[in-house]
mmCIF file as Biopython writes it, N, C-alpha, C and O atoms, coordinates in Angstrom:
data_model
#
loop_
_atom_site.group_PDB
_atom_site.id
_atom_site.type_symbol
_atom_site.label_atom_id
_atom_site.label_alt_id
_atom_site.label_comp_id
_atom_site.label_asym_id
_atom_site.label_entity_id
_atom_site.label_seq_id
_atom_site.pdbx_PDB_ins_code
_atom_site.Cartn_x
_atom_site.Cartn_y
_atom_site.Cartn_z
_atom_site.occupancy
_atom_site.B_iso_or_equiv
_atom_site.auth_seq_id
_atom_site.auth_asym_id
_atom_site.pdbx_PDB_model_num
ATOM 1   N N  . UNK A ? 1  ? 7.059   47.679  2.833   1.0 0.0 1  A 1 
ATOM 2   C CA . UNK A ? 1  ? 7.250   46.881  4.027   1.0 0.0 1  A 1 
ATOM 3   C C  . UNK A ? 1  ? 6.192   45.792  4.119   1.0 0.0 1  A 1 
ATOM 4   O O  . UNK A ? 1  ? 6.501   44.634  4.399   1.0 0.0 1  A 1 
ATOM 5   N N  . UNK A ? 2  ? 4.935   46.174  3.880   1.0 0.0 2  A 1 
ATOM 6   C CA . UNK A ? 2  ? 3.847   45.192  3.949   1.0 0.0 2  A 1 
ATOM 7   C C  . UNK A ? 2  ? 4.030   44.145  2.863   1.0 0.0 2  A 1 
ATOM 8   O O  . UNK A ? 2  ? 3.722   42.973  3.080   1.0 0.0 2  A 1 
ATOM 9   N N  . UNK A ? 3  ? 4.508   44.532  1.742   1.0 0.0 3  A 1 
ATOM 10  C CA . UNK A ? 3  ? 4.735   43.574  0.622   1.0 0.0 3  A 1 
ATOM 11  C C  . UNK A ? 3  ? 5.782   42.569  1.007   1.0 0.0 3  A 1 
ATOM 12  O O  . UNK A ? 3  ? 5.640   41.381  0.720   1.0 0.0 3  A 1 
ATOM 13  N N  . UNK A ? 4  ? 6.871   43.042  1.675   1.0 0.0 4  A 1 
ATOM 14  C CA . UNK A ? 4  ? 7.919   42.155  2.122   1.0 0.0 4  A 1 
ATOM 15  C C  . UNK A ? 4  ? 7.395   41.164  3.172   1.0 0.0 4  A 1 
ATOM 16  O O  . UNK A ? 4  ? 7.765   39.990  3.143   1.0 0.0 4  A 1 
ATOM 17  N N  . UNK A ? 5  ? 6.561   41.608  4.076   1.0 0.0 5  A 1 
ATOM 18  C CA . UNK A ? 5  ? 5.972   40.706  5.096   1.0 0.0 5  A 1 
ATOM 19  C C  . UNK A ? 5  ? 5.044   39.705  4.453   1.0 0.0 5  A 1 
ATOM 20  O O  . UNK A ? 5  ? 5.053   38.533  4.827   1.0 0.0 5  A 1 
ATOM 21  N N  . UNK A ? 6  ? 4.242   40.133  3.493   1.0 0.0 6  A 1 
ATOM 22  C CA . UNK A ? 6  ? 3.352   39.204  2.780   1.0 0.0 6  A 1 
ATOM 23  C C  . UNK A ? 6  ? 4.164   38.165  2.035   1.0 0.0 6  A 1 
ATOM 24  O O  . UNK A ? 6  ? 3.810   36.986  2.031   1.0 0.0 6  A 1 
ATOM 25  N N  . UNK A ? 7  ? 5.254   38.589  1.399   1.0 0.0 7  A 1 
ATOM 26  C CA . UNK A ? 7  ? 6.103   37.659  0.703   1.0 0.0 7  A 1 
ATOM 27  C C  . UNK A ? 7  ? 6.767   36.655  1.637   1.0 0.0 7  A 1 
ATOM 28  O O  . UNK A ? 7  ? 6.858   35.467  1.329   1.0 0.0 7  A 1 
ATOM 29  N N  . UNK A ? 8  ? 7.220   37.139  2.758   1.0 0.0 8  A 1 
ATOM 30  C CA . UNK A ? 8  ? 7.828   36.247  3.795   1.0 0.0 8  A 1 
ATOM 31  C C  . UNK A ? 8  ? 6.804   35.234  4.291   1.0 0.0 8  A 1 
ATOM 32  O O  . UNK A ? 8  ? 7.115   34.052  4.434   1.0 0.0 8  A 1 
ATOM 33  N N  . UNK A ? 9  ? 5.560   35.704  4.560   1.0 0.0 9  A 1 
ATOM 34  C CA . UNK A ? 9  ? 4.483   34.839  5.006   1.0 0.0 9  A 1 
ATOM 35  C C  . UNK A ? 9  ? 4.194   33.783  3.918   1.0 0.0 9  A 1 
ATOM 36  O O  . UNK A ? 9  ? 4.040   32.602  4.228   1.0 0.0 9  A 1 
ATOM 37  N N  . UNK A ? 10 ? 4.124   34.201  2.675   1.0 0.0 10 A 1 
ATOM 38  C CA . UNK A ? 10 ? 3.836   33.285  1.570   1.0 0.0 10 A 1 
ATOM 39  C C  . UNK A ? 10 ? 4.955   32.214  1.464   1.0 0.0 10 A 1 
ATOM 40  O O  . UNK A ? 10 ? 4.666   31.029  1.296   1.0 0.0 10 A 1 
ATOM 41  N N  . UNK A ? 11 ? 6.209   32.640  1.563   1.0 0.0 11 A 1 
ATOM 42  C CA . UNK A ? 11 ? 7.327   31.697  1.483   1.0 0.0 11 A 1 
ATOM 43  C C  . UNK A ? 11 ? 7.251   30.704  2.628   1.0 0.0 11 A 1 
ATOM 44  O O  . UNK A ? 11 ? 7.477   29.509  2.436   1.0 0.0 11 A 1 
ATOM 45  N N  . UNK A ? 12 ? 6.936   31.190  3.807   1.0 0.0 12 A 1 
ATOM 46  C CA . UNK A ? 12 ? 6.845   30.267  4.971   1.0 0.0 12 A 1 
ATOM 47  C C  . UNK A ? 12 ? 5.731   29.263  4.766   1.0 0.0 12 A 1 
ATOM 48  O O  . UNK A ? 12 ? 5.896   28.072  5.031   1.0 0.0 12 A 1 
ATOM 49  N N  . UNK A ? 13 ? 4.583   29.757  4.288   1.0 0.0 13 A 1 
ATOM 50  C CA . UNK A ? 13 ? 3.456   28.867  4.007   1.0 0.0 13 A 1 
ATOM 51  C C  . UNK A ? 13 ? 3.847   27.828  2.966   1.0 0.0 13 A 1 
ATOM 52  O O  . UNK A ? 13 ? 3.485   26.659  3.094   1.0 0.0 13 A 1 
ATOM 53  N N  . UNK A ? 14 ? 4.571   28.232  1.953   1.0 0.0 14 A 1 
ATOM 54  C CA . UNK A ? 14 ? 5.025   27.348  0.918   1.0 0.0 14 A 1 
ATOM 55  C C  . UNK A ? 14 ? 5.986   26.293  1.453   1.0 0.0 14 A 1 
ATOM 56  O O  . UNK A ? 14 ? 5.881   25.116  1.109   1.0 0.0 14 A 1 
ATOM 57  N N  . UNK A ? 15 ? 6.917   26.719  2.290   1.0 0.0 15 A 1 
ATOM 58  C CA . UNK A ? 15 ? 7.855   25.771  2.889   1.0 0.0 15 A 1 
ATOM 59  C C  . UNK A ? 15 ? 7.113   24.746  3.777   1.0 0.0 15 A 1 
ATOM 60  O O  . UNK A ? 15 ? 7.360   23.542  3.712   1.0 0.0 15 A 1 
ATOM 61  N N  . UNK A ? 16 ? 6.182   25.286  4.621   1.0 0.0 16 A 1 
ATOM 62  C CA . UNK A ? 16 ? 5.401   24.368  5.479   1.0 0.0 16 A 1 
ATOM 63  C C  . UNK A ? 16 ? 4.616   23.379  4.676   1.0 0.0 16 A 1 
ATOM 64  O O  . UNK A ? 16 ? 4.576   22.194  5.010   1.0 0.0 16 A 1 
ATOM 65  N N  . UNK A ? 17 ? 3.972   23.857  3.590   1.0 0.0 17 A 1 
ATOM 66  C CA . UNK A ? 17 ? 3.185   23.015  2.755   1.0 0.0 17 A 1 
ATOM 67  C C  . UNK A ? 17 ? 4.034   21.947  2.097   1.0 0.0 17 A 1 
ATOM 68  O O  . UNK A ? 17 ? 3.631   20.786  2.030   1.0 0.0 17 A 1 
ATOM 69  N N  . UNK A ? 18 ? 5.192   22.323  1.615   1.0 0.0 18 A 1 
ATOM 70  C CA . UNK A ? 18 ? 6.125   21.379  0.990   1.0 0.0 18 A 1 
ATOM 71  C C  . UNK A ? 18 ? 6.571   20.313  1.996   1.0 0.0 18 A 1 
ATOM 72  O O  . UNK A ? 18 ? 6.666   19.135  1.652   1.0 0.0 18 A 1 
ATOM 73  N N  . UNK A ? 19 ? 6.840   20.721  3.222   1.0 0.0 19 A 1 
ATOM 74  C CA . UNK A ? 19 ? 7.255   19.794  4.264   1.0 0.0 19 A 1 
ATOM 75  C C  . UNK A ? 19 ? 6.113   18.823  4.586   1.0 0.0 19 A 1 
ATOM 76  O O  . UNK A ? 19 ? 6.358   17.632  4.777   1.0 0.0 19 A 1 
ATOM 77  N N  . UNK A ? 20 ? 4.874   19.314  4.649   1.0 0.0 20 A 1 
ATOM 78  C CA . UNK A ? 20 ? 3.750   18.469  4.882   1.0 0.0 20 A 1 
ATOM 79  C C  . UNK A ? 20 ? 3.541   17.472  3.716   1.0 0.0 20 A 1 
ATOM 80  O O  . UNK A ? 20 ? 3.221   16.301  3.923   1.0 0.0 20 A 1 
ATOM 81  N N  . UNK A ? 21 ? 3.732   17.975  2.512   1.0 0.0 21 A 1 
ATOM 82  C CA . UNK A ? 21 ? 3.604   17.093  1.342   1.0 0.0 21 A 1 
ATOM 83  C C  . UNK A ? 21 ? 4.655   16.050  1.311   1.0 0.0 21 A 1 
ATOM 84  O O  . UNK A ? 21 ? 4.356   14.913  0.944   1.0 0.0 21 A 1 
ATOM 85  N N  . UNK A ? 22 ? 5.874   16.351  1.671   1.0 0.0 22 A 1 
ATOM 86  C CA . UNK A ? 22 ? 6.909   15.347  1.748   1.0 0.0 22 A 1 
ATOM 87  C C  . UNK A ? 22 ? 6.609   14.271  2.788   1.0 0.0 22 A 1 
ATOM 88  O O  . UNK A ? 22 ? 6.815   13.078  2.565   1.0 0.0 22 A 1 
ATOM 89  N N  . UNK A ? 23 ? 6.124   14.732  3.907   1.0 0.0 23 A 1 
ATOM 90  C CA . UNK A ? 23 ? 5.775   13.799  5.011   1.0 0.0 23 A 1 
ATOM 91  C C  . UNK A ? 23 ? 4.598   12.900  4.556   1.0 0.0 23 A 1 
ATOM 92  O O  . UNK A ? 23 ? 4.620   11.688  4.771   1.0 0.0 23 A 1 
ATOM 93  N N  . UNK A ? 24 ? 3.614   13.486  3.950   1.0 0.0 24 A 1 
ATOM 94  C CA . UNK A ? 24 ? 2.489   12.702  3.452   1.0 0.0 24 A 1 
ATOM 95  C C  . UNK A ? 24 ? 2.883   11.714  2.379   1.0 0.0 24 A 1 
ATOM 96  O O  . UNK A ? 24 ? 2.368   10.598  2.319   1.0 0.0 24 A 1 
ATOM 97  N N  . UNK A ? 25 ? 3.806   12.140  1.529   1.0 0.0 25 A 1 
ATOM 98  C CA . UNK A ? 25 ? 4.308   11.265  0.457   1.0 0.0 25 A 1 
ATOM 99  C C  . UNK A ? 25 ? 5.090   10.083  1.064   1.0 0.0 25 A 1 
ATOM 100 O O  . UNK A ? 25 ? 4.941   8.946   0.617   1.0 0.0 25 A 1 
ATOM 101 N N  . UNK A ? 26 ? 5.907   10.353  2.064   1.0 0.0 26 A 1 
ATOM 102 C CA . UNK A ? 26 ? 6.643   9.264   2.711   1.0 0.0 26 A 1 
ATOM 103 C C  . UNK A ? 26 ? 5.658   8.281   3.368   1.0 0.0 26 A 1 
ATOM 104 O O  . UNK A ? 26 ? 5.814   7.065   3.258   1.0 0.0 26 A 1 
ATOM 105 N N  . UNK A ? 27 ? 4.644   8.830   4.052   1.0 0.0 27 A 1 
ATOM 106 C CA . UNK A ? 27 ? 3.670   7.944   4.692   1.0 0.0 27 A 1 
ATOM 107 C C  . UNK A ? 27 ? 2.878   7.141   3.674   1.0 0.0 27 A 1 
ATOM 108 O O  . UNK A ? 27 ? 2.583   5.965   3.889   1.0 0.0 27 A 1 
ATOM 109 N N  . UNK A ? 28 ? 2.538   7.777   2.574   1.0 0.0 28 A 1 
ATOM 110 C CA . UNK A ? 28 ? 1.826   7.067   1.525   1.0 0.0 28 A 1 
ATOM 111 C C  . UNK A ? 28 ? 2.644   5.920   0.965   1.0 0.0 28 A 1 
ATOM 112 O O  . UNK A ? 28 ? 2.135   4.827   0.718   1.0 0.0 28 A 1 
ATOM 113 N N  . UNK A ? 29 ? 3.941   6.200   0.769   1.0 0.0 29 A 1 
ATOM 114 C CA . UNK A ? 29 ? 4.855   5.148   0.293   1.0 0.0 29 A 1 
ATOM 115 C C  . UNK A ? 29 ? 4.921   3.959   1.292   1.0 0.0 29 A 1 
ATOM 116 O O  . UNK A ? 29 ? 4.967   2.797   0.889   1.0 0.0 29 A 1 
ATOM 117 N N  . UNK A ? 30 ? 4.923   4.289   2.607   1.0 0.0 30 A 1 
ATOM 118 C CA . UNK A ? 30 ? 4.972   3.273   3.627   1.0 0.0 30 A 1 
ATOM 119 C C  . UNK A ? 30 ? 3.678   2.396   3.555   1.0 0.0 30 A 1 
ATOM 120 O O  . UNK A ? 30 ? 3.733   1.167   3.600   1.0 0.0 30 A 1 
ATOM 121 N N  . UNK A ? 31 ? 2.522   3.094   3.442   1.0 0.0 31 A 1 
ATOM 122 C CA . UNK A ? 31 ? 1.283   2.402   3.393   1.0 0.0 31 A 1 
ATOM 123 C C  . UNK A ? 31 ? 1.207   1.517   2.135   1.0 0.0 31 A 1 
ATOM 124 O O  . UNK A ? 31 ? 0.717   0.388   2.178   1.0 0.0 31 A 1 
ATOM 125 N N  . UNK A ? 32 ? 1.704   2.061   1.026   1.0 0.0 32 A 1 
ATOM 126 C CA . UNK A ? 32 ? 1.736   1.304   -0.251  1.0 0.0 32 A 1 
ATOM 127 C C  . UNK A ? 32 ? 2.563   0.047   -0.126  1.0 0.0 32 A 1 
ATOM 128 O O  . UNK A ? 32 ? 2.188   -1.005  -0.643  1.0 0.0 32 A 1 
ATOM 129 N N  . UNK A ? 33 ? 3.714   0.153   0.574   1.0 0.0 33 A 1 
ATOM 130 C CA . UNK A ? 33 ? 4.540   -1.026  0.771   1.0 0.0 33 A 1 
ATOM 131 C C  . UNK A ? 33 ? 3.836   -2.049  1.660   1.0 0.0 33 A 1 
ATOM 132 O O  . UNK A ? 33 ? 3.924   -3.254  1.425   1.0 0.0 33 A 1 
ATOM 133 N N  . UNK A ? 34 ? 3.146   -1.562  2.668   1.0 0.0 34 A 1 
ATOM 134 C CA . UNK A ? 34 ? 2.388   -2.500  3.556   1.0 0.0 34 A 1 
ATOM 135 C C  . UNK A ? 34 ? 1.303   -3.190  2.744   1.0 0.0 34 A 1 
ATOM 136 O O  . UNK A ? 34 ? 1.094   -4.396  2.878   1.0 0.0 34 A 1 
ATOM 137 N N  . UNK A ? 35 ? 0.621   -2.440  1.915   1.0 0.0 35 A 1 
ATOM 138 C CA . UNK A ? 35 ? -0.457  -3.072  1.081   1.0 0.0 35 A 1 
ATOM 139 C C  . UNK A ? 35 ? 0.144   -4.080  0.150   1.0 0.0 35 A 1 
ATOM 140 O O  . UNK A ? 35 ? -0.441  -5.147  -0.039  1.0 0.0 35 A 1 
ATOM 141 N N  . UNK A ? 36 ? 1.306   -3.797  -0.457  1.0 0.0 36 A 1 
ATOM 142 C CA . UNK A ? 36 ? 1.929   -4.787  -1.291  1.0 0.0 36 A 1 
ATOM 143 C C  . UNK A ? 36 ? 2.286   -6.087  -0.557  1.0 0.0 36 A 1 
ATOM 144 O O  . UNK A ? 36 ? 2.105   -7.185  -1.085  1.0 0.0 36 A 1 
ATOM 145 N N  . UNK A ? 37 ? 2.803   -5.933  0.688   1.0 0.0 37 A 1 
ATOM 146 C CA . UNK A ? 37 ? 3.154   -7.131  1.468   1.0 0.0 37 A 1 
ATOM 147 C C  . UNK A ? 37 ? 1.856   -7.896  1.826   1.0 0.0 37 A 1 
ATOM 148 O O  . UNK A ? 37 ? 1.824   -9.123  1.731   1.0 0.0 37 A 1 
ATOM 149 N N  . UNK A ? 38 ? 0.833   -7.210  2.220   1.0 0.0 38 A 1 
ATOM 150 C CA . UNK A ? 38 ? -0.401  -7.896  2.555   1.0 0.0 38 A 1 
ATOM 151 C C  . UNK A ? 38 ? -1.014  -8.602  1.338   1.0 0.0 38 A 1 
ATOM 152 O O  . UNK A ? 38 ? -1.522  -9.719  1.433   1.0 0.0 38 A 1 
ATOM 153 N N  . UNK A ? 39 ? -0.946  -7.894  0.166   1.0 0.0 39 A 1 
ATOM 154 C CA . UNK A ? 39 ? -1.464  -8.493  -1.036  1.0 0.0 39 A 1 
ATOM 155 C C  . UNK A ? 39 ? -0.726  -9.757  -1.411  1.0 0.0 39 A 1 
ATOM 156 O O  . UNK A ? 39 ? -1.332  -10.743 -1.831  1.0 0.0 39 A 1 
ATOM 157 N N  . UNK A ? 40 ? 0.609   -9.722  -1.256  1.0 0.0 40 A 1 
ATOM 158 C CA . UNK A ? 40 ? 1.410   -10.893 -1.559  1.0 0.0 40 A 1 
ATOM 159 C C  . UNK A ? 40 ? 1.073   -12.027 -0.625  1.0 0.0 40 A 1 
ATOM 160 O O  . UNK A ? 40 ? 0.904   -13.167 -1.057  1.0 0.0 40 A 1 
ATOM 161 N N  . UNK A ? 41 ? 0.973   -11.719 0.662   1.0 0.0 41 A 1 
ATOM 162 C CA . UNK A ? 41 ? 0.580   -12.753 1.660   1.0 0.0 41 A 1 
ATOM 163 C C  . UNK A ? 41 ? -0.798  -13.341 1.337   1.0 0.0 41 A 1 
ATOM 164 O O  . UNK A ? 41 ? -0.986  -14.557 1.366   1.0 0.0 41 A 1 
ATOM 165 N N  . UNK A ? 42 ? -1.739  -12.478 1.035   1.0 0.0 42 A 1 
ATOM 166 C CA . UNK A ? 42 ? -3.099  -12.924 0.723   1.0 0.0 42 A 1 
ATOM 167 C C  . UNK A ? 42 ? -3.088  -13.809 -0.551  1.0 0.0 42 A 1 
ATOM 168 O O  . UNK A ? 42 ? -3.757  -14.842 -0.597  1.0 0.0 42 A 1 
ATOM 169 N N  . UNK A ? 43 ? -2.347  -13.404 -1.547  1.0 0.0 43 A 1 
ATOM 170 C CA . UNK A ? 43 ? -2.199  -14.245 -2.750  1.0 0.0 43 A 1 
ATOM 171 C C  . UNK A ? 43 ? -1.622  -15.600 -2.429  1.0 0.0 43 A 1 
ATOM 172 O O  . UNK A ? 43 ? -2.072  -16.610 -2.970  1.0 0.0 43 A 1 
ATOM 173 N N  . UNK A ? 44 ? -0.618  -15.640 -1.547  1.0 0.0 44 A 1 
ATOM 174 C CA . UNK A ? 44 ? -0.001  -16.921 -1.175  1.0 0.0 44 A 1 
ATOM 175 C C  . UNK A ? 44 ? -1.071  -17.820 -0.500  1.0 0.0 44 A 1 
ATOM 176 O O  . UNK A ? 44 ? -1.188  -19.004 -0.819  1.0 0.0 44 A 1 
ATOM 177 N N  . UNK A ? 45 ? -1.836  -17.238 0.427   1.0 0.0 45 A 1 
ATOM 178 C CA . UNK A ? 45 ? -2.844  -18.000 1.131   1.0 0.0 45 A 1 
ATOM 179 C C  . UNK A ? 45 ? -3.927  -18.511 0.211   1.0 0.0 45 A 1 
ATOM 180 O O  . UNK A ? 45 ? -4.373  -19.653 0.322   1.0 0.0 45 A 1 
ATOM 181 N N  . UNK A ? 46 ? -4.349  -17.643 -0.708  1.0 0.0 46 A 1 
ATOM 182 C CA . UNK A ? 46 ? -5.425  -18.052 -1.643  1.0 0.0 46 A 1 
ATOM 183 C C  . UNK A ? 46 ? -4.916  -19.152 -2.516  1.0 0.0 46 A 1 
ATOM 184 O O  . UNK A ? 46 ? -5.638  -20.121 -2.746  1.0 0.0 46 A 1 
ATOM 185 N N  . UNK A ? 47 ? -3.690  -19.054 -3.023  1.0 0.0 47 A 1 
ATOM 186 C CA . UNK A ? 47 ? -3.110  -20.080 -3.902  1.0 0.0 47 A 1 
ATOM 187 C C  . UNK A ? 47 ? -2.959  -21.385 -3.153  1.0 0.0 47 A 1 
ATOM 188 O O  . UNK A ? 47 ? -3.178  -22.457 -3.718  1.0 0.0 47 A 1 
ATOM 189 N N  . UNK A ? 48 ? -2.577  -21.304 -1.856  1.0 0.0 48 A 1 
ATOM 190 C CA . UNK A ? 48 ? -2.478  -22.586 -1.074  1.0 0.0 48 A 1 
ATOM 191 C C  . UNK A ? 48 ? -3.801  -23.232 -0.924  1.0 0.0 48 A 1 
ATOM 192 O O  . UNK A ? 48 ? -3.915  -24.452 -1.050  1.0 0.0 48 A 1 
ATOM 193 N N  . UNK A ? 49 ? -4.836  -22.437 -0.652  1.0 0.0 49 A 1 
ATOM 194 C CA . UNK A ? 49 ? -6.167  -23.007 -0.511  1.0 0.0 49 A 1 
ATOM 195 C C  . UNK A ? 49 ? -6.683  -23.609 -1.812  1.0 0.0 49 A 1 
ATOM 196 O O  . UNK A ? 49 ? -7.321  -24.662 -1.807  1.0 0.0 49 A 1 
ATOM 197 N N  . UNK A ? 50 ? -6.406  -22.941 -2.916  1.0 0.0 50 A 1 
ATOM 198 C CA . UNK A ? 50 ? -6.801  -23.491 -4.212  1.0 0.0 50 A 1 
ATOM 199 C C  . UNK A ? 50 ? -6.063  -24.786 -4.515  1.0 0.0 50 A 1 
ATOM 200 O O  . UNK A ? 50 ? -6.671  -25.757 -4.966  1.0 0.0 50 A 1 
ATOM 201 N N  . UNK A ? 51 ? -4.758  -24.805 -4.269  1.0 0.0 51 A 1 
ATOM 202 C CA . UNK A ? 51 ? -3.994  -26.045 -4.471  1.0 0.0 51 A 1 
ATOM 203 C C  . UNK A ? 51 ? -4.504  -27.189 -3.587  1.0 0.0 51 A 1 
ATOM 204 O O  . UNK A ? 51 ? -4.605  -28.330 -4.036  1.0 0.0 51 A 1 
ATOM 205 N N  . UNK A ? 52 ? -4.818  -26.877 -2.343  1.0 0.0 52 A 1 
ATOM 206 C CA . UNK A ? 52 ? -5.335  -27.905 -1.445  1.0 0.0 52 A 1 
ATOM 207 C C  . UNK A ? 52 ? -6.691  -28.421 -1.956  1.0 0.0 52 A 1 
ATOM 208 O O  . UNK A ? 52 ? -6.921  -29.630 -1.972  1.0 0.0 52 A 1 
ATOM 209 N N  . UNK A ? 53 ? -7.569  -27.534 -2.363  1.0 0.0 53 A 1 
ATOM 210 C CA . UNK A ? 53 ? -8.875  -27.924 -2.875  1.0 0.0 53 A 1 
ATOM 211 C C  . UNK A ? 53 ? -8.772  -28.785 -4.124  1.0 0.0 53 A 1 
ATOM 212 O O  . UNK A ? 53 ? -9.512  -29.753 -4.297  1.0 0.0 53 A 1 
ATOM 213 N N  . UNK A ? 54 ? -7.819  -28.404 -5.007  1.0 0.0 54 A 1 
ATOM 214 C CA . UNK A ? 54 ? -7.608  -29.170 -6.230  1.0 0.0 54 A 1 
ATOM 215 C C  . UNK A ? 54 ? -7.068  -30.546 -5.947  1.0 0.0 54 A 1 
ATOM 216 O O  . UNK A ? 54 ? -7.463  -31.509 -6.603  1.0 0.0 54 A 1 
ATOM 217 N N  . UNK A ? 55 ? -6.142  -30.669 -4.955  1.0 0.0 55 A 1 
ATOM 218 C CA . UNK A ? 55 ? -5.616  -31.976 -4.577  1.0 0.0 55 A 1 
ATOM 219 C C  . UNK A ? 55 ? -6.696  -32.849 -3.992  1.0 0.0 55 A 1 
ATOM 220 O O  . UNK A ? 55 ? -6.757  -34.045 -4.279  1.0 0.0 55 A 1 
ATOM 221 N N  . UNK A ? 56 ? -7.556  -32.261 -3.166  1.0 0.0 56 A 1 
ATOM 222 C CA . UNK A ? 56 ? -8.691  -33.046 -2.591  1.0 0.0 56 A 1 
ATOM 223 C C  . UNK A ? 56 ? -9.628  -33.509 -3.690  1.0 0.0 56 A 1 
ATOM 224 O O  . UNK A ? 56 ? -10.079 -34.654 -3.671  1.0 0.0 56 A 1 
ATOM 225 N N  . UNK A ? 57 ? -9.925  -32.658 -4.633  1.0 0.0 57 A 1 
ATOM 226 C CA . UNK A ? 57 ? -10.815 -33.006 -5.734  1.0 0.0 57 A 1 
ATOM 227 C C  . UNK A ? 57 ? -10.194 -34.115 -6.550  1.0 0.0 57 A 1 
ATOM 228 O O  . UNK A ? 57 ? -10.910 -35.031 -6.953  1.0 0.0 57 A 1 
ATOM 229 N N  . UNK A ? 58 ? -8.938  -34.084 -6.808  1.0 0.0 58 A 1 
ATOM 230 C CA . UNK A ? 58 ? -8.232  -35.102 -7.580  1.0 0.0 58 A 1 
ATOM 231 C C  . UNK A ? 58 ? -8.263  -36.440 -6.818  1.0 0.0 58 A 1 
ATOM 232 O O  . UNK A ? 58 ? -8.458  -37.493 -7.425  1.0 0.0 58 A 1 
ATOM 233 N N  . UNK A ? 59 ? -8.074  -36.397 -5.511  1.0 0.0 59 A 1 
ATOM 234 C CA . UNK A ? 59 ? -8.115  -37.601 -4.704  1.0 0.0 59 A 1 
ATOM 235 C C  . UNK A ? 59 ? -9.518  -38.216 -4.721  1.0 0.0 59 A 1 
ATOM 236 O O  . UNK A ? 59 ? -9.661  -39.436 -4.801  1.0 0.0 59 A 1 
ATOM 237 N N  . UNK A ? 60 ? -10.538 -37.384 -4.647  1.0 0.0 60 A 1 
ATOM 238 C CA . UNK A ? 60 ? -11.921 -37.852 -4.697  1.0 0.0 60 A 1 
ATOM 239 C C  . UNK A ? 60 ? -12.194 -38.517 -6.028  1.0 0.0 60 A 1 
ATOM 240 O O  . UNK A ? 60 ? -12.823 -39.572 -6.112  1.0 0.0 60 A 1 
ATOM 241 N N  . UNK A ? 61 ? -11.695 -37.858 -7.074  1.0 0.0 61 A 1 
ATOM 242 C CA . UNK A ? 61 ? -11.904 -38.444 -8.451  1.0 0.0 61 A 1 
ATOM 243 C C  . UNK A ? 61 ? -11.211 -39.798 -8.548  1.0 0.0 61 A 1 
ATOM 244 O O  . UNK A ? 61 ? -11.778 -40.744 -9.097  1.0 0.0 61 A 1 
ATOM 245 N N  . UNK A ? 62 ? -10.005 -39.901 -8.028  1.0 0.0 62 A 1 
ATOM 246 C CA . UNK A ? 62 ? -9.289  -41.168 -8.078  1.0 0.0 62 A 1 
ATOM 247 C C  . UNK A ? 62 ? -10.018 -42.235 -7.235  1.0 0.0 62 A 1 
ATOM 248 O O  . UNK A ? 62 ? -10.059 -43.409 -7.605  1.0 0.0 62 A 1 
ATOM 249 N N  . UNK A ? 63 ? -10.575 -41.816 -6.129  1.0 0.0 63 A 1 
ATOM 250 C CA . UNK A ? 63 ? -11.272 -42.746 -5.243  1.0 0.0 63 A 1 
ATOM 251 C C  . UNK A ? 63 ? -12.592 -43.227 -5.825  1.0 0.0 63 A 1 
ATOM 252 O O  . UNK A ? 63 ? -13.048 -44.317 -5.481  1.0 0.0 63 A 1 
ATOM 253 N N  . UNK A ? 64 ? -13.217 -42.444 -6.698  1.0 0.0 64 A 1 
ATOM 254 C CA . UNK A ? 64 ? -14.514 -42.828 -7.228  1.0 0.0 64 A 1 
ATOM 255 C C  . UNK A ? 64 ? -14.380 -43.678 -8.496  1.0 0.0 64 A 1 
ATOM 256 O O  . UNK A ? 64 ? -15.378 -44.177 -9.017  1.0 0.0 64 A 1 
ATOM 257 N N  . UNK A ? 65 ? -13.193 -43.836 -8.975  1.0 0.0 65 A 1 
ATOM 258 C CA . UNK A ? 65 ? -12.994 -44.655 -10.198 1.0 0.0 65 A 1 
ATOM 259 C C  . UNK A ? 65 ? -12.915 -46.120 -9.925  1.0 0.0 65 A 1 
ATOM 260 O O  . UNK A ? 65 ? -12.751 -46.913 -10.853 1.0 0.0 65 A 1 
#
């Protein structure tokens, strides 16, 4: 009887742990997607600033000739 109760407890713990793991995995995937979006946005902003700085530098070079 004790062995059956211990097994039932172990199975419940395993189910609970699996459910927590699935939830954590889903949350991790959501966070990963948010990071990807933010990284893309940051890359866009950095590239825009680089392009702007390069255009300004080219204009200054043209103006100094």
